[in-house]
C-alpha positions as CSV (number, residue, x, y, z in Angstrom):
1,X,0.0,0.2,0.0
2,X,1.5,3.5,-0.9
3,X,-0.1,7.3,0.2
4,X,1.7,9.8,-1.6
5,X,1.1,13.3,-0.4
6,X,2.5,16.4,-3.0
7,X,2.7,20.0,-2.1
8,X,3.2,22.4,-4.8
9,X,6.2,24.7,-4.7
10,X,4.9,28.0,-5.6
11,X,1.6,29.2,-4.0
12,X,0.9,32.6,-4.7
13,X,0.5,35.2,-1.8
14,X,-2.9,35.5,-0.8
15,X,-4.8,38.5,-0.4
16,X,-8.2,39.3,1.2
17,X,-11.3,39.1,-1.3
18,X,-8.5,36.7,-3.6
19,X,-11.0,33.8,-5.3
20,X,-9.0,31.3,-3.5
21,X,-10.4,28.2,-5.5
22,X,-9.2,29.5,-8.6
23,X,-5.9,30.3,-7.0
24,X,-5.7,26.3,-6.0
25,X,-7.3,25.2,-9.2
26,X,-4.3,27.2,-10.9
27,X,-1.5,26.0,-8.4
28,X,-2.4,22.7,-9.2
29,X,-2.2,23.1,-12.8
30,X,1.5,24.8,-12.8
31,X,2.9,22.0,-11.0
32,X,1.3,19.5,-13.5
33,X,-0.8,18.1,-10.6
34,X,-4.2,16.3,-11.4
35,X,-6.7,15.5,-9.1
36,X,-8.8,12.2,-9.2
37,X,-12.2,10.5,-7.6
38,X,-10.8,10.0,-4.0
39,X,-8.0,12.1,-3.7
40,X,-7.6,14.9,-0.9
41,X,-6.6,18.3,-1.0
42,X,-5.1,19.8,2.2
43,X,-5.2,23.7,2.6
44,X,-4.1,25.8,5.5
45,X,-6.6,27.4,7.5
46,X,-4.4,30.5,7.2
47,X,-4.7,31.3,3.2
48,X,-8.5,30.4,3.9
49,X,-8.8,33.2,6.4
50,X,-6.8,35.7,4.6
51,X,-9.0,35.0,1.1
52,X,-12.3,35.4,3.1
53,X,-11.1,38.4,4.9
54,X,-10.4,37.1,8.1
55,X,-7.6,39.6,9.1
56,X,-7.9,42.3,12.1
57,X,-5.4,45.0,12.7
58,X,-5.2,45.2,16.5
59,X,-5.4,49.3,16.3
60,X,-9.1,48.6,15.1
61,X,-9.7,46.7,18.2
62,X,-11.3,48.3,21.2
63,X,-10.5,45.9,24.3
64,X,-14.1,45.5,26.8
65,X,-13.3,45.9,30.8
66,X,-13.5,42.1,30.7
67,X,-10.5,41.7,28.2
68,X,-8.0,44.8,30.2
69,X,-8.9,42.1,33.8
70,X,-8.3,39.3,32.0
71,X,-5.1,40.5,30.1
72,X,-3.5,41.6,33.3
73,X,-3.8,38.2,34.8
74,X,-2.5,36.0,31.4
75,X,0.1,39.4,30.4
76,X,-1.5,39.9,27.1
77,X,-2.2,42.6,25.4
78,X,-5.7,43.7,25.9
79,X,-6.8,43.9,22.0
80,X,-5.8,40.5,21.5
81,X,-7.6,39.0,24.4
82,X,-11.1,41.4,23.2
83,X,-10.5,38.9,20.1
84,X,-9.8,35.7,21.9
85,X,-12.8,36.7,23.9
86,X,-15.2,37.2,20.6
87,X,-13.6,34.0,19.4
88,X,-14.6,31.8,22.1
89,X,-17.4,30.4,24.2
90,X,-15.9,29.5,27.5
91,X,-12.5,30.2,29.3
92,X,-11.5,27.2,30.4
93,X,-8.2,27.7,31.3
94,X,-5.7,31.4,31.8
95,X,-1.8,31.2,33.1
96,X,0.6,33.8,32.1
97,X,1.1,33.9,28.5
98,X,-1.7,31.5,27.3
99,X,-5.7,30.9,27.6
100,X,-7.2,27.8,26.8
101,X,-10.6,28.4,25.2
102,X,-13.3,26.2,23.6
103,X,-13.7,27.6,20.7
104,X,-17.0,29.2,19.1
105,X,-16.7,26.2,16.6
106,X,-16.8,23.8,19.6
107,X,-13.0,22.7,20.1
108,X,-10.5,23.5,22.8
109,X,-7.6,25.1,21.4
110,X,-5.1,27.8,22.7
111,X,-5.7,31.5,22.6
112,X,-8.6,31.4,20.5
113,X,-7.1,30.2,17.2
114,X,-6.3,33.6,16.8
115,X,-2.6,33.9,15.1
116,X,-0.2,36.2,14.6
117,X,2.3,34.3,12.3
118,X,2.2,35.7,8.5
119,X,-0.2,38.3,9.2
120,X,2.0,41.2,9.0
121,X,2.9,44.2,11.5
122,X,0.2,44.4,13.9
123,X,-2.2,42.0,12.2
124,X,-3.8,38.9,13.7
125,X,-5.6,36.0,11.4
126,X,-8.7,34.7,12.8
127,X,-10.1,31.3,12.1
128,X,-12.6,31.0,8.9
129,X,-16.1,31.7,10.1
130,X,-17.3,28.1,8.4
131,X,-14.3,25.8,7.5
132,X,-16.7,23.2,6.3
133,X,-18.5,25.8,3.9
134,X,-15.0,26.9,2.8
135,X,-14.2,23.7,2.0
136,X,-16.9,22.8,0.3
137,X,-16.7,25.4,-1.6
138,X,-12.8,24.8,-3.0
139,X,-14.4,21.2,-3.5
140,X,-17.2,22.0,-5.9
141,X,-14.9,24.4,-8.0
142,X,-12.1,21.9,-7.9
143,X,-14.6,19.3,-9.2
144,X,-15.1,21.5,-12.4
145,X,-12.0,22.5,-13.1
146,X,-11.1,18.4,-13.2
147,X,-13.8,16.6,-13.6
148,X,-13.3,14.2,-10.2
149,X,-15.0,14.3,-7.2
150,X,-12.2,14.8,-4.1
151,X,-12.2,15.5,-0.5
152,X,-10.9,18.8,0.8
153,X,-9.7,19.4,3.7
154,X,-8.7,22.6,6.2
155,X,-6.0,22.4,8.4
156,X,-4.8,24.1,11.1
157,X,-2.2,23.1,14.3
158,X,-3.5,22.5,17.8
159,X,-1.6,21.5,20.7
160,X,-3.3,18.0,22.8
161,X,-3.8,17.8,26.5
162,X,-0.7,16.1,28.5
163,X,1.4,16.2,25.4
164,X,3.9,18.8,24.3
165,X,4.1,19.9,20.3
166,X,1.6,20.7,18.0
167,X,-0.1,18.5,15.5
168,X,-2.1,18.8,12.4
169,X,-6.0,18.4,12.6
170,X,-9.0,19.1,10.4
171,X,-11.0,21.8,11.1
172,X,-13.4,21.7,8.1
173,X,-14.4,19.1,5.5
174,X,-15.6,18.1,2.3
175,X,-16.6,15.1,0.1
176,X,-15.2,12.3,3.0
177,X,-16.2,10.9,6.3
178,X,-13.8,12.4,9.2
179,X,-13.8,8.6,10.3
180,X,-12.8,5.0,9.3
181,X,-14.9,2.8,11.3
182,X,-13.1,-0.4,11.9
183,X,-15.9,-1.6,14.7
184,X,-16.9,-5.3,14.2
185,X,-13.6,-6.4,12.1
186,X,-11.1,-8.8,13.4
187,X,-7.4,-8.3,14.6
188,X,-4.5,-11.0,13.9
189,X,-5.9,-13.4,16.9
190,X,-9.8,-13.4,16.2
191,X,-10.3,-10.5,18.5
192,X,-14.0,-8.8,17.2
193,X,-12.5,-5.1,17.8
194,X,-15.4,-2.6,19.6
195,X,-14.2,0.9,20.0
196,X,-11.4,1.0,17.0
197,X,-12.7,4.6,15.6
198,X,-9.5,6.0,13.6
199,X,-10.0,10.0,13.1
200,X,-8.5,9.8,9.1
201,X,-9.7,13.6,8.6
202,X,-7.0,14.5,11.5
203,X,-4.2,12.4,10.5
204,X,-4.2,13.1,6.9
205,X,-4.2,17.1,8.4
206,X,-1.3,16.2,10.6
207,X,1.0,14.5,8.0
208,X,0.0,17.1,5.4
209,X,1.2,19.8,7.9
210,X,5.0,18.2,7.5
211,X,5.0,19.7,4.0
212,X,3.2,22.6,4.6
213,X,5.9,23.9,7.5
214,X,5.1,26.6,10.3
215,X,6.9,29.6,9.2
216,X,8.4,30.9,5.7
217,X,7.5,27.6,3.7
218,X,5.1,29.1,1.5
219,X,3.3,25.7,0.9
220,X,-0.3,25.9,2.2
221,X,-1.7,23.3,-0.2
222,X,-1.3,19.4,-0.3
223,X,-2.6,16.8,-2.6
224,X,-2.7,13.6,-1.1
225,X,-3.3,9.9,-3.4
226,X,-4.1,6.4,-2.2
227,X,-5.4,7.5,1.3
228,X,-7.9,5.0,2.6
229,X,-10.9,7.4,3.1
230,X,-14.2,6.7,2.4
231,X,-16.2,9.5,0.0
232,X,-19.2,11.1,0.9
233,X,-20.5,14.2,2.3
234,X,-18.7,15.0,6.3
235,X,-18.1,17.3,8.5
236,X,-15.7,18.7,11.0
237,X,-17.9,19.1,13.6
238,X,-18.1,15.5,14.1
239,X,-14.6,15.2,15.3
240,X,-15.9,17.2,18.2
241,X,-16.6,15.0,21.4
242,X,-19.4,16.5,23.4
243,X,-18.8,18.2,26.8
244,X,-20.6,15.3,28.0
245,X,-18.8,12.4,27.1
246,X,-15.5,14.5,27.8
247,X,-13.8,13.5,30.6
248,X,-10.9,16.4,31.1
249,X,-13.6,19.7,31.4
């Protein structure tokens, strides 16, 4: 079995209101890459956010009294804290330099997904408003251009509880199931699997992140071929465990 991950070397600099699906198609064609049925396109959330105008100048932000108070506690810019609060459902943990929140999209992450990197001086980038919809829009345009229905993942990097370092995860999805369900299958010794559900959308996002890099690589797009996905309608929301089932609130 083989899975191939291919990252075009040249992706144009994305600006607000750019036609991102058009840039994706152009980049694939210039790299002489063809999208086929069962392929997966993984795209970094940063370029999605920028194209959708989710870039904020801190000079335009007026912090609330709550943000001012919390900023003193965590030693952060009150304007940044205000944006984190706007992007969050609730604050779960706070310590100097870090806020752990439940994002408005449902997952738990650091600093509400508000990111300084590759934003420009005095600016930050927020996560897309609806990453599933963003993935769907890219998928539809790519299908029209190449005549094949692929899947699209919008990826971000998150830390994990009880583990050091960050890994890529899926925050937006279209065209595939987010899981591979192995329940009911038998292992090498005949034991019937009862709880083996694999988050393949997260695994592919993490693998693609190895090629994307984290700084000035300029490779926000990865084409995955040969992955054992289940085509169909899917949503990144399905990857979020409900608070009622979560043992670590």
